[in-house]
C-alpha positions in Angstrom: 32.1 -0.5 -34.3 30.1 1.2 -31.6 32.1 2.6 -28.7 30.4 2.2 -25.3 30.2 5.4 -23.3 31.5 5.3 -19.8 29.0 6.4 -17.2 29.3 9.5 -15.1 30.8 7.8 -12.1 33.0 4.8 -13.1 34.6 3.0 -10.2 36.5 -0.1 -9.1 35.0 -2.9 -7.0 37.4 -3.1 -4.1 36.5 -6.7 -3.2 37.6 -8.0 -6.6 40.4 -5.5 -7.2 42.4 -6.6 -4.2 42.6 -10.1 -5.6 43.1 -9.3 -9.3 46.6 -9.2 -10.8 48.0 -5.7 -10.6 50.9 -3.9 -12.3 52.1 -1.1 -10.0 55.3 0.3 -8.5 57.1 2.5 -11.0 54.3 3.0 -13.6 53.7 6.7 -14.5 50.8 8.1 -16.5 52.0 9.5 -19.8 48.8 11.4 -20.3 45.7 12.2 -18.3 44.0 8.8 -17.8 40.2 8.6 -17.5 38.9 6.5 -14.6 38.2 2.8 -15.6 39.9 3.1 -18.9 41.8 0.2 -20.7 45.5 1.1 -20.9 48.8 0.0 -22.3 52.4 0.5 -21.3 54.3 2.3 -24.1 57.5 0.4 -25.0 59.6 3.4 -25.7 59.4 5.0 -22.3 57.4 2.6 -20.0 54.6 5.2 -19.4 50.9 4.3 -19.3 48.5 5.6 -22.0 44.9 4.8 -22.8 44.4 2.1 -25.3 43.0 3.0 -28.7 41.9 0.3 -31.2 41.7 2.6 -34.3 44.8 1.0 -35.8 46.6 -2.3 -35.4 49.5 -0.7 -33.5 51.0 -0.4 -30.1 48.2 1.9 -28.9 45.7 -1.0 -29.4 47.5 -3.2 -26.8 46.0 -3.8 -23.4 47.9 -4.2 -20.2 45.1 -3.5 -17.7 42.5 -1.0 -16.5 43.4 2.1 -14.4 40.9 2.3 -11.5 40.7 6.0 -11.2 41.3 9.2 -13.1 45.1 9.9 -13.0 47.0 13.0 -14.1 50.0 12.8 -16.5 53.1 12.3 -14.4 51.4 10.6 -11.5 51.9 7.0 -10.5 49.2 4.5 -11.7 48.2 0.9 -11.0 46.7 -1.3 -13.7 44.3 -4.1 -12.8 43.9 -7.4 -14.7 41.8 -10.5 -14.9 38.9 -10.8 -12.4 38.7 -7.1 -11.5 35.2 -5.7 -11.6 34.3 -2.1 -12.4 31.2 0.0 -12.6 31.5 1.2 -16.2 28.3 2.3 -17.9 24.6 2.0 -18.3 22.4 -0.4 -20.2 25.2 -2.9 -20.9 23.8 -6.2 -22.1 24.9 -8.9 -19.6 27.3 -11.4 -21.2 28.4 -8.9 -23.9 32.1 -9.3 -24.9 34.0 -6.0 -25.0 37.1 -4.9 -26.9 39.4 -1.9 -27.0 37.4 0.9 -28.6 38.2 3.3 -31.4 38.6 6.3 -29.1 41.3 6.5 -26.4 40.3 4.8 -23.2 36.9 3.4 -24.1 35.4 0.0 -24.9 33.6 -1.3 -28.0 30.9 -3.9 -28.2 32.5 -5.2 -31.5 36.1 -5.9 -32.5 38.0 -2.9 -33.8 40.9 -2.7 -36.2 43.4 -2.9 -33.4 41.2 -4.3 -30.6 40.8 -7.9 -31.8 41.0 -9.6 -28.3 38.1 -9.6 -25.8 39.4 -7.7 -22.8 36.2 -7.5 -20.7 32.6 -8.7 -20.4 29.5 -7.0 -19.2 28.2 -8.8 -16.1 25.1 -6.7 -15.7 23.6 -3.4 -16.9 26.4 -1.3 -15.3 29.4 -3.5 -14.5 32.2 -5.1 -16.4 34.7 -7.8 -15.4 38.3 -8.0 -16.9 38.8 -11.3 -18.8 42.0 -10.7 -20.7 45.5 -11.5 -19.4 48.1 -8.8 -19.5 49.9 -8.4 -22.8 
């Protein structure tokens, strides 16, 4: 289950982000979040953490991508279906992507907890969110 490394300067595409569904308002990062990382909202306290598909548990859920690196305790916005992000290098266009087996990364194959396609590579560097919020 190969994880896909994020590039050195992941970023959000503003033209798609402003039309994509967003969850914002009172969301607070429960840990330092990497830019353009798949995230979930933890049920016990409502804080945002990076998704991790190592096990079939709450951490493997997906509620959206955070657009930028965010420190624990800061407010965060999650972006959903249709948002486009610069993510990596040498992505195969059309490749389905799942929650990876390390916090905040993607995998090019399903993982134990990441069984739902959450994004697709649209060219060698960019991804588009395809999953609805949990």
